[in-house]
N, CA and C of each residue as an Amber inpcrd file, in Angstrom:
protein
   243
  59.9560000   7.7010000 -37.5340000  60.9750000   8.2270000 -38.4380000
  61.2550000   7.1840000 -39.5140000  61.1530000   7.6030000 -40.7640000
  61.4080000   6.7170000 -41.9020000  62.8580000   6.8990000 -42.3180000
  63.6190000   5.7970000 -42.4420000  65.0220000   5.9010000 -42.8490000
  65.1520000   6.5000000 -44.2510000  66.2500000   7.2030000 -44.5320000
  66.4670000   7.7690000 -45.8690000  66.4340000   6.6780000 -46.9330000
  65.8310000   6.9870000 -48.0580000  65.7680000   6.0380000 -49.1610000
  64.6040000   5.0680000 -49.0850000  63.8450000   5.1040000 -48.0050000
  62.6990000   4.2110000 -47.8510000  61.4360000   5.0280000 -48.0640000
  60.5610000   4.5240000 -48.9110000  59.3020000   5.2020000 -49.1940000
  58.2140000   4.6090000 -48.3200000  57.4970000   5.4870000 -47.6330000
  56.3890000   5.0250000 -46.8090000  55.1850000   4.7770000 -47.7100000
  54.5770000   3.6130000 -47.5770000  53.3990000   3.2660000 -48.3540000
  52.1860000   3.4510000 -47.4530000  51.2790000   4.3170000 -47.8700000
  50.0600000   4.5410000 -47.1160000  49.0000000   3.5600000 -47.5690000
  48.5820000   2.7100000 -46.6480000  47.5740000   1.7040000 -46.9490000
  46.2200000   2.2510000 -46.5040000  45.2280000   2.2660000 -47.4070000
  43.9020000   2.7740000 -47.0310000  43.3120000   2.0110000 -45.8440000
  42.5600000   2.7140000 -45.0250000  41.9580000   2.1170000 -43.8280000
  41.0120000   0.9760000 -44.1350000  40.3660000   0.9970000 -45.3090000
  39.4390000  -0.0930000 -45.6280000  40.1890000  -1.4060000 -45.8550000
  41.4880000  -1.3280000 -46.1650000  42.2890000  -2.5400000 -46.3320000
  42.9720000  -2.9480000 -45.0310000  43.4400000  -1.9640000 -44.2660000
  44.0900000  -2.2260000 -42.9860000  43.5610000  -1.2050000 -41.9820000
  42.4690000  -1.5520000 -41.2830000  41.8560000  -0.5980000 -40.3550000
  42.8300000  -0.1450000 -39.2690000  42.8650000   1.1580000 -39.0030000
  43.7600000   1.6660000 -37.9620000  43.1950000   1.3740000 -36.5750000
  44.0620000   1.3970000 -35.5800000  43.6240000   1.2920000 -34.1980000
  43.3610000   2.7090000 -33.7220000  42.1240000   2.9860000 -33.3450000
  41.7360000   4.3360000 -32.9560000  41.3480000   4.3810000 -31.4900000
  41.6430000   5.4970000 -30.8470000  41.2130000   5.7110000 -29.4750000
  39.8780000   6.4430000 -29.5350000  38.8120000   5.7660000 -29.1460000
  37.4790000   6.3480000 -29.2240000  37.1730000   7.1100000 -27.9410000
  36.6290000   8.2870000 -28.1050000  36.2870000   9.1600000 -26.9830000
  34.8500000   8.9020000 -26.5210000  34.5620000   9.3160000 -25.3060000
  33.1940000   9.2480000 -24.7850000  32.3210000  10.2090000 -25.5890000
  31.1490000   9.7610000 -26.0080000  30.2430000  10.5880000 -26.7960000
  29.0900000  11.1010000 -25.9460000  28.5030000  12.2300000 -26.3560000
  27.2800000  12.6790000 -25.6830000  26.1870000  11.6220000 -25.8530000
  25.1920000  11.6540000 -24.9930000  24.1600000  10.6050000 -24.9810000
  23.3380000  10.5310000 -26.2680000  23.3030000  11.6040000 -27.0610000
  22.4980000  11.5770000 -28.2930000  23.2690000  10.9990000 -29.4900000
  24.5210000  10.5960000 -29.2610000  25.3400000   9.9960000 -30.3180000
  25.8580000   8.6360000 -29.8620000  26.2110000   7.7980000 -30.8320000
  26.8300000   6.5140000 -30.5010000  27.7270000   6.0740000 -31.6470000
  28.6220000   5.1430000 -31.3320000  29.5000000   4.5720000 -32.3490000
  28.8060000   3.3880000 -33.0110000  29.0290000   3.2570000 -34.3030000
  28.6210000   2.0770000 -35.0560000  29.8560000   1.6880000 -35.8750000
  29.9110000   0.4720000 -36.3200000  31.1100000  -0.0160000 -36.9990000
  30.7590000  -0.5750000 -38.3680000  31.6380000  -0.3000000 -39.3270000
  31.4080000  -0.7630000 -40.6910000  32.0680000  -2.1110000 -40.9600000
  32.8690000  -2.5850000 -40.0240000  33.5210000  -3.8870000 -40.1480000
  33.3140000  -4.6580000 -38.8460000  33.4960000  -5.9500000 -38.9170000
  33.4110000  -6.7780000 -37.7140000  34.5890000  -6.4420000 -36.8010000
  34.5740000  -6.9450000 -35.6100000  35.6280000  -6.7120000 -34.6170000
  35.7690000  -5.2360000 -34.2690000  34.6840000  -4.4910000 -34.3430000
  34.6520000  -3.0770000 -34.0010000  35.7380000  -2.2780000 -34.7250000
  35.7750000  -2.4420000 -36.0420000  36.7270000  -1.7040000 -36.8740000
  35.9600000  -0.7580000 -37.7870000  36.5970000   0.3170000 -38.1840000
  36.0500000   1.3700000 -39.0220000  34.8200000   2.0080000 -38.3590000
  35.0360000   2.7140000 -37.2420000  33.9220000   3.3290000 -36.5260000
  33.3740000   4.5720000 -37.2240000  32.0810000   4.7760000 -37.0700000
  31.3960000   5.9900000 -37.5090000  30.5160000   6.4390000 -36.3430000
  30.2270000   7.7210000 -36.2700000  29.3710000   8.2540000 -35.2220000
  27.9920000   8.5070000 -35.8240000  26.9730000   7.9440000 -35.1800000
  25.5990000   8.1000000 -35.6680000  24.7040000   8.5640000 -34.5280000
  23.5110000   8.9600000 -34.8660000  22.5330000   9.3930000 -33.8710000
  22.0350000   8.1920000 -33.0730000  21.9280000   8.3580000 -31.7710000
  21.3860000   7.3050000 -30.9120000  19.8640000   7.2220000 -31.0280000
  19.2450000   8.2200000 -31.6610000  17.7890000   8.2640000 -31.7790000
  17.2610000   7.4860000 -32.9910000  18.1290000   6.9250000 -33.8010000
  17.6780000   6.1830000 -34.9810000  16.9870000   4.8870000 -34.5600000
  15.9690000   4.5200000 -35.3140000  15.3340000   3.2200000 -35.0780000
  16.2870000   2.1450000 -35.5980000  16.0190000   0.9080000 -35.2430000
  16.8730000  -0.1920000 -35.7070000  16.8760000  -0.2660000 -37.2320000
  15.7230000  -0.0540000 -37.8480000  15.6250000  -0.0900000 -39.3170000
  16.4180000   1.0580000 -39.9420000  16.2970000   2.2580000 -39.3720000
  17.0380000   3.4110000 -39.8890000  18.5430000   3.1900000 -39.7510000
  18.9640000   2.6670000 -38.6160000  20.3850000   2.3990000 -38.3890000
  20.9090000   1.3640000 -39.3840000  20.1290000   0.3120000 -39.6140000
  20.5260000  -0.7250000 -40.5710000  20.6750000  -0.1430000 -41.9750000
  19.7220000   0.6820000 -42.3920000  19.7830000   1.3100000 -43.7240000
  20.9790000   2.2380000 -43.8360000  21.2080000   3.0590000 -42.8050000
  22.3360000   3.9840000 -42.8170000  23.6580000   3.2400000 -42.8840000
  23.8290000   2.2230000 -42.0520000  25.0840000   1.4640000 -42.0500000
  25.2960000   0.7260000 -43.3600000  24.2300000   0.2470000 -43.9610000
  24.3390000  -0.4170000 -45.2600000  24.8560000   0.5660000 -46.3170000
  24.3160000   1.7720000 -46.3100000  24.7550000   2.8050000 -47.2480000
  26.2060000   3.1830000 -46.9940000  26.5720000   3.3820000 -45.7340000
  27.9540000   3.7510000 -45.4050000  28.9340000   2.6410000 -45.7640000
  28.5340000   1.3930000 -45.5770000  29.4080000   0.2690000 -45.9410000
  29.6630000   0.2420000 -47.4360000  28.6270000   0.5420000 -48.2330000
  28.8070000   0.5510000 -49.6930000  29.7570000   1.6630000 -50.1400000
  29.8270000   2.7420000 -49.3780000  30.6390000   3.8990000 -49.7680000
  31.7610000   4.1870000 -48.7710000  32.2430000   3.1690000 -48.0790000
  33.2300000   3.3940000 -47.0270000  34.5690000   3.9330000 -47.5350000
  34.8560000   3.7820000 -48.8160000  36.0970000   4.3500000 -49.3580000
  36.0570000   5.8720000 -49.3890000  34.8610000   6.4510000 -49.2350000
  34.7270000   7.9120000 -49.2340000  34.9440000   8.5070000 -47.8410000
  35.0670000   7.6610000 -46.8240000  35.2430000   8.1280000 -45.4470000
  36.7240000   8.0910000 -45.1010000  37.1950000   9.1400000 -44.4290000
  38.6100000   9.2020000 -44.0460000  38.7620000   8.9640000 -42.5480000
  39.4400000   7.8860000 -42.1820000  39.7420000   7.6100000 -40.7820000
  41.1340000   8.1080000 -40.4340000  41.9560000   8.3230000 -41.4600000
  43.3040000   8.8430000 -41.2750000  43.7120000   9.6100000 -42.5240000
  44.7940000  10.3660000 -42.4490000  45.2250000  11.2180000 -43.5620000
  45.4340000  10.4270000 -44.8590000  45.9060000   9.1980000 -44.7640000
  46.1800000   8.3990000 -45.9600000  44.9170000   8.1000000 -46.7570000
  43.7490000   8.2350000 -46.1190000  42.4870000   7.9470000 -46.7950000
  41.9940000   9.1090000 -47.6470000  42.5710000  10.2900000 -47.4600000
  42.1280000  11.4640000 -48.2110000  42.9160000  11.5130000 -49.5120000
  42.2520000  11.1930000 -50.6000000  42.9220000  11.1130000 -51.8970000
  43.2700000  12.5040000 -52.3950000  44.4630000  12.6330000 -52.9590000
  44.8880000  13.8910000 -53.5580000  45.5280000  14.8680000 -52.5820000
  45.5830000  14.5170000 -51.2950000  46.2360000  15.3720000 -50.3140000
  47.4380000  14.6090000 -49.7400000  48.5920000  15.2140000 -49.8580000
  49.8020000  14.5970000 -49.3620000  49.7640000  14.5240000 -47.8370000
  50.1030000  13.3660000 -47.2430000  50.1700000  13.2600000 -45.7830000
  51.2090000  14.1990000 -45.1690000  52.1120000  14.7290000 -45.9880000
  53.1410000  15.6440000 -45.4920000  52.5700000  17.0070000 -45.1490000
  51.3550000  17.2950000 -45.6050000  50.7720000  18.6310000 -45.3780000
  50.3530000  18.7980000 -43.9540000
């Protein structure tokens, strides 16, 4: 609950990664992380080769601002919705 008169500032996840509860995945999927300390998780195929995984993660890291880990990351949509 935010007190009256106080504005909540939504900080993007790429600046302050949220703490997420990760669920068990099926065997054909796995978690990969875009930041150290297991922050900013993404779900990828477990069947990727090491080279494919490296290329994919490199691409995702370059464009991580386009990924939404929480409502505050979705630009143009009010978190109140």
